[in-house]
N, C-alpha and C positions, 0 to 999 in steps of 0.2 A: 569577583563576579566572573572574570574570564576563566578562572580555575573551575568554577561551578559549571560553566557552559562547556568546557572541555570534557568534564566528567559526564555530563548528560549527553552531549553530542557524540562523544566517543563510545558510548554504550548503546549502539544501534539496536540492541535487543530489548531496550527498556529497563535494564537492570538498575540504572542509576535513579530511576523513578519508581522502583519496585513494581514494575508492570510487565515482567517477563511472563509470557503466556504462549501456549502453542495449541493449535487445533489441528487434528489430522488432515482436514481438508483445506482449512483457511490459512495454514502456515503459522508464523510467529509474529509477535509484536515487532514493529520497526519504528525507530525514532530518527528523524532527520532534523538537525539544527540547520534550518534553511536560511534565515536572515538574521544577521547580527549588525547592530549599529552601535558604535561606541563613540563617546565624546568626552570632553573634559569634566562634565558634571554627571555623567552616568551613561547608561546604555539600555538597549532593548534587544530582546532575542525572540525569534519566532520558531516554534517547534512544529513539525508535522508529525503526528503520531497516527499510525495505522495499527489497529489492534484486532485480534481474531475473535471469533465466537468464543464465548466464555468470559470475556470482559465486556463491560458495558460503559457507555459514555460517562455516566455519573461517577463510576469508580475511577475511571481514567482522570477525570477532572479533579476528583478528591486527592488522588495521588500527586498530581502536578502541583496543586495548591499546597499540599502538605510538604512537599519537597521545597517549595519556595519559602514557606513559613519556617521550616527547620533551618534553611540556609540563612535566613534573616536573623534568626536567634543565635546560631553558632558563629557566624562570621561577622555579625554586627552590621550587616548590610540592610539597606532599605529596598526590599523586593516586593513587588506586587505581581500577581498572576491573574490572567483573564483568558477565557476561551473566546477566540475570535471567529466569527462566521458561525456556521452551523455544524453540528456534529451528527454524523450518521452511524447507526449501529452496524456491526459487521453483516455482510451479505453472504449467504450460502445458497446457491442454486444447485440442488442435489439431483443426481441422476435418477433417483427413485421418484422424485416429485415432478420432474420435467424431462422425461426421456426423449420426446420428439424434438424439443428445442436443442438439447445438447447433442443428439445424434445428427441434426442438421449441421451443426458446427463441425462435428467430426467428419462428416461426409465432405463438406467443403474443404477442410484441411487436407484430407487424403486425396481428393481429386486434384487440387492445385499442386501439392507438394509431392505426391506419389508415396508418401510415408504413412505409416500407421499412426493414427492420432491417439494421444493419451491425455486424459483430463487430469488437471492438477491445479492447485491454487498455491500461491506463494506469498511470503512477506506480508502477513497481516491481511489487510483488505484493500479495496480499490475504490477509486472515485466512481466507478461504474455503479456503486451502491446508491448513488443519488437517484437512480432510476429503478423502479420495481422490476425484478426479474431480469436485470442486465448482468452481463458478465464482461470482464476484461478478457479479450481473446487475442493471444499473441502478446507482444510482438517478437519475443525472443525465440531463437532457434538454436538450442544447445546442440542438436544433432549436427548442425553445420559448423559447430565450433565457436559459436558466439558466446561471449561471456556475459553473465548477469551483471547489469550495471544499475539496477533499481536503487535509488537513493545514494548513488555514488557520484563523485565529481564527474562532470561531463556525461551525465546519463543520456543515452542516445541509442538509436538503431541505425543500421546501414541503409542507404537509399535502396539497395537491392532488396533488403528485407522489408522495408516499408512498402515498396511496390508489390511484393509478394503478398503482404498482409492485405493490401487493397483488393487484390484478386480473391483472396480467401473471404474477406468480408462481403464482397459483392456476390460471390456465389452463395454464401450462407444466407444472405438476404433474399436472393432469388428462390432458394429452396424453401425458406420459411414462408415467403409470400405466395408461392405457387403450390405449396404442399407436395412438391416433387419428391 
């Protein structure tokens, strides 16, 4: 069981679950082995999967269940799998469909940072997809030398960057609310 978890969790791209996928705007599948509980009589593991446009929740669930079933058969383990919570389909808010919205975000970014804004999406999808037409905006600043820590141990942003993000978000909300 631990070996299976190491394989699945070690393949952050979804390859251990046969879920490797990439979308030019949404990025690639990411897998995070987030919670593991082991005891003398067994264990549980919780995966967080973020998948891009091109994969759907049904196919992702099928692959997870198939991997569990195959491991049960080949390793002689008793494994069950279940989807916990709700599953959201990938979200893409395109420049073509929502130019005013995205240009407000770009304007706020440039005003606060003084740098040219570039739209991009990374690492599958985001929890922002729980809201219609929402985007995850920030918080990483690669130009300032910050390292991508999404799904890494000690995922975090600096306090300085967090405060800068607050200023960017506040300005973006003001632009969108006032139509400025």
